N, C-alpha and C positions, 0 to 999 in steps of 0.2 A: 504493500500500500504506500509506503514511503517513497519508493521509486516512482510510482505513478503520480503521486502528489508533486514531487519535484519537477518532473517533466511537464506536467500541466501548468504548474505555477510559472515556469519559465515562459510558456507560450502565452499565458494570460497577461503577463507583465509587458508584453510587447505593445499592448494597446496604450495609446497616448490620450489622456483626458486632461482637461484644464480644471484647475481649482478655482473655487469662487473667491474673488477678491473684492472686499468691501471698501469703497471709498466714501467717506462720510464728511459732511460739513458740520460747522459748529453753530451755536446759538447763544442767547444772552443768559447771564448767570443771575440767580436769585438766592435768598437766604434759606436756612434750614428750619425744619419744624421740630417740635418736641419729640423726645425719645419715646418709642413704643416697644412692646414686647416682641421678641423674636418670632417671626412667622406672621405678624400682623402688620400689614403695609400701612404706613402713615401717608395717606394720599393728600396731595395738594390739588385743589380744584383749579383747572385751567380754563374751562368754560368755552373752549374753541372746538372747531371740528377739523380733523377727526379726533384730536386728543382732548379728552374731557378732564383727565386727572393723571398725575404721575407721582411716584414716590417709592420708598423703600422701607424695610422694616427696621434695620439697625442704623442708627444715626452716627454712632462712633464705634464701628466694629474693630476687632483686632484680627491679626492674620490667621488665627485659628477658626474664625467664624465665617459662615456662609451668609452673604447678604442677599435678601430676596427683593427684587425690583418688580414694580407693577405699573401698568398703564391701562387706563380705561378709555376705550375708543367707541365713537358713535358718529354717524353722519347721515343727514337726511338724504344725501345723494350717495347711493351705494357705490363702493369702489373695491377693487381687488388689487393688492400690491404684489409685485413680483417677489419682493423680499421686505421683511420688516425686522428690526433689531434694536436692542438697547446698545447704543454706542457708549463705551466706557474708555477713557483715556487717562494715562498717568501723566506725571509732570513732564516726561520726555515725549509725550504724544504717542506712546506705544498703545496698541489696541488690546483691550480686554473684553471685546464685544461678547454679548450673551443673549440668550432668549430668542435666537434667530428662528424665524418661520418663513416658509415659502408659500406663495399663492394665498396670501392672507386677506380675507374679505371683511369689510366693515360696512355696516348698514344702519338701519333705524334703531335696532336693538343694541343696547350697550354691550360691549364685549371686553373682557379683561385679558391682557397679555402679561405673562410673568416670566421671569428668568432669574436664576441665582448664580452666584459666583463667589469665590474666595480670592483675596488679593494680597500681595506682599505689602509690607508697611510702606506708606507713602501717601501723596495727595492725588486725588482722582476727581474727574468730572464726568457726568453722564447726561445723555438725552436720548430721545427716541428718533429713529430715522427710518424712512421707507424708500424703496426703489420702485419706480413706475414711470412709464413713458420715456425710458432711456436715461433717467437721471435720479440721483439721490436727493431727497428732501428731508431736512432736519426740522424737527418740531420743537418749538420752545415750550417750556423753559429748560435751560441747562442748569444742572445742580452740581454741587461739589461735596465731597466728603473726604475724611482722613482715616486711614487704616493704621492702627498702632501695632507694635510688635506683640506677638502672642505671649500670654503669661506662661511661665514655666509649667510644664505638666498639663497643658491644655488637653481637654477631653476630645478625642477624635470622634466620639459618638455624636457630638454636636455638629459635625461637618455634613455638608451636602455636596453632590457632584456639581462641578462648574457647568453652568449653562443648561442644566436639565431639570430645573424646578426644585421644589422643596419637599415633595411627597415621597421621601425615602427614609429607610431605617438602616443605620450602619450595622454591618454584619461581621466584617473581618478587615484586617489591615495591619500595617506596621508603619510607625512614624520614624523608625530607625534612630531613636534618641538614646538607646542604651549604649553600652561599651562594646557589644559584640552582637552578632546575628543570633536571634532567638531560634534555636534549632528545635524547640518544642513546637514552634509555629511553622517553620519552613523545612523543606527537604532540599538537598543539593542534587537530586536525581529526578528523572521523569520517564514515564513510559514512552514519551516522544523520542527519546534517545535510544537508538537500537543497540548500542554497545554497553550493556550492563547499566543502562540508565544514565550514563555520563558522557557518551560520545556518539557521534552520528556522521561518520565520514561519507556515507551514501547521500547525505543531504548537504553536500558542499561545505562541511564544517571541518576545520583543522584541529580543534581544541578538545581536550579532555577536561570536563567541568568537575570541580571539586570544591569542597567547603573551605579549604585553605585559602582560596582566592576571593572569598567573600568576607569583607570586614565592614565594621561600622565605626565612623569617626566624625566628629563635628556635626552630628545630627543627620547624617546621610549614609546610605549603603554605598560601598565602593566595590565595584566589580572589576577585578584586575585580570586582564589577559597578559600573559608573559611567555616569552620563549623558555620552555622548560620541557625536557624530554621525559616522558613517562611511558610505562608499559601497562596496558590494561589487563584485567584478568583473562580476556579473550586472546591475549598474545599480540594485539595490535600496538604499534608504537606511535605515539603522538609527539609532535615537536612543540606544541603549545598547551598551556593549561589556562582555564578561565573559570567563570562563576555562572551558575544557573540556580535560581530559586523556584520552587514549586510549592503551591499551597495544598497539595493533595492529602497531606496528613491531617489537616485541620479544617479545610474549607473547600467544598465543591458545590457548584450551583448550576442551575439551568438558565434562569432569567435573572437579570440584575444589571447594575451599573458598576463597572470597574474603572479605576482611575489611578494614574501614577504621574508624579512630577519628577522629571528627569533632565539630566544634562548628558548629551551623547558624545561619543568620541570624535576627535578632530582628525586624527591620523588615518589615512586610507588603509583598507584591508579588514575592517571590522563590520559586524552585522548584528547589532543589538536589536531586541524586539521586546514588546510587551504584548502578551497573547494568552489565549486559553487553549487547552487540549483536553480531550475526553478523560474523565476520571479513571483511575486504575480499575482494570477489570472490564471496562467497556470495550466492545468489539466493533463499535461503529465510529468511523472517523468523524470528528467534530472539532473544528478549530476556528477561532476568531483572532485575527491579528489586529489588535488596536493600532499598532504600527509595526512595520519593519523598516530598518534604515541601513543602507549600505554607505559606509563613511567615505567612499570615493566620490559620492555625489551629495553635496550638502543642501541641495535644493529639491530633494524628492523624498517622500515617504511612500510606503505601500500599506494600504488599508484593505485587508482581505478577509474573506470568510469562506470556509469550506465545510460542506455538510454532505451527508448521504441521505437522499430523499427517495423513497420508493425503490430502494435498492440501487440507485444510481448516484455517483459522485457529482456534486455540483460545486464548481469553483467560481467565486466572484472576486476577482483580483483587481485592484484599483491603484494605479500610480498617481499620487497627488503631488503636484508641483507647489512648493511653499515659498513664501517671501521672507523667510528668516533662516538663520543658520542654527540648527539645533545643537551644535557643539559650542556655540558662543554664549549660551545662557540657559536658564531653566525654562522649561515649558511643560504644560499639563496635557496629558493624553488620556482620553477616556472613551468608553463605548457603552451605550445603553443596549443591552442584548435583551430584546423583548419578544413576545410570541409572534408579533406581526412583522417585525423588521429589526435590523440592527442599525443604530445611529452612531456615527463616529464624531467625536469632538476633539478639537485642539484649542487649548486656552479658552475653553468655554464656548467656542463657536462650532456650530454644527457644520461639518464639512462634507459629509456624504451619508446616504441612507441606502441600505441594500435590503432586498426582500428576504434574503437568507436569514434564518434565525436558528438559535441553538435547538438541537434535537434531543440531547441527553445532558446529564450532569457533566460539568467540566471543571478543571482546576485552573488557577491563575499561575502564569509563569512570567518571569523576566529573565533575560539572558544577555550575554555579551559574547556572541559567537565570533570566531575568526574565519573569514570567508576564503574558501579555497580558489574560487574563480578569479578574484582579484586580491591576492594575498598581500599582507603588509610588506613594505620594503625590507630589504635585507638588513638595513640599518635600524629598523624598528625593533626594540626589545620588549616593549610593554605599552599598554594603553588601558584607559579606565573609562567605564560608564558609571555615572552617579545617579542614585535614586534618593530623592528627598522623602517620599512616602509612597505607599501603595494602599488604596482604600477600596472597599467593596460595600455596596448597598443593595437592598432589595425593596420592592414595593411593600407597604404594610398590608 
């Protein structure tokens, strides 16, 4: 099955599709309202069409909290917008857009649009914007807020996925704030790896994955790939070692939202991914790649899903061209794996939807593979992928 998967994945990746790029305008700034409980949006009445009111729940959030944004829309003249989004910008004008919807209709009955997100400490401004008639229109008012640093020991159970609303219950995750990997929570092997759960040379991988290459420091997981010769129990020799984590010992799920904040490798030759694979014992192939990244190309990610439906393998592979360098800073990657579809998010923005959905229980994996097709340069001795957190939620 793995050989078939690899061959088909290569063919599917030859398709070239364009990513959605949002260009948004700005509006005027006004003051803040009084604080309200988390989950209760403090609306300010706008009294215009189509935007009747706008607001958020937390007025002074910290970096551990998810902020819920809301807009109430109504118009005597019905309209359908190609795209609508809460535009959020930091002090450097970087985008943290969220709540994105496509083909969004507004009419005589009031409709509420919501979106949620978490933000690093700093100053932010936000407004609502829609795309129609070939242009973006920003709707006043523009509001501002400040995010403070998270208090030590913040509770991850209070978090919510970026851009996917607030109706979620935290089920599993790791903030990587300890001094070492919690091996009661994670395994360093997976049934996806054909060689004793640690290596898979048939899948274009050069590395042997082992716990020794997984460490925690400074509040993040450090996945180290390095030139190191090892011999596996099968007798195969590997010239690289690296790190893989799987949740299969403690957490398997069919539907839910998974999210990771990561900084990816800069040197060519590496192939990190955040993904799911069928739970141990399952005989049916089931995989969602929240993203795969080949470090020789810093402007492309692959967002894929593979299932077996009615006895036939279905592959939905998607190369996404991006407008940022994932090795230059931290970004949040997530997927809402639902019964009707799988929705992929980057930094809280919905970037694609596929009709394929999970068929069976799956585990969460994160890895730092070494890519055999375009291997590291001879001078490269090591490289690291960083993970700030991994979180998983389910619907209540």
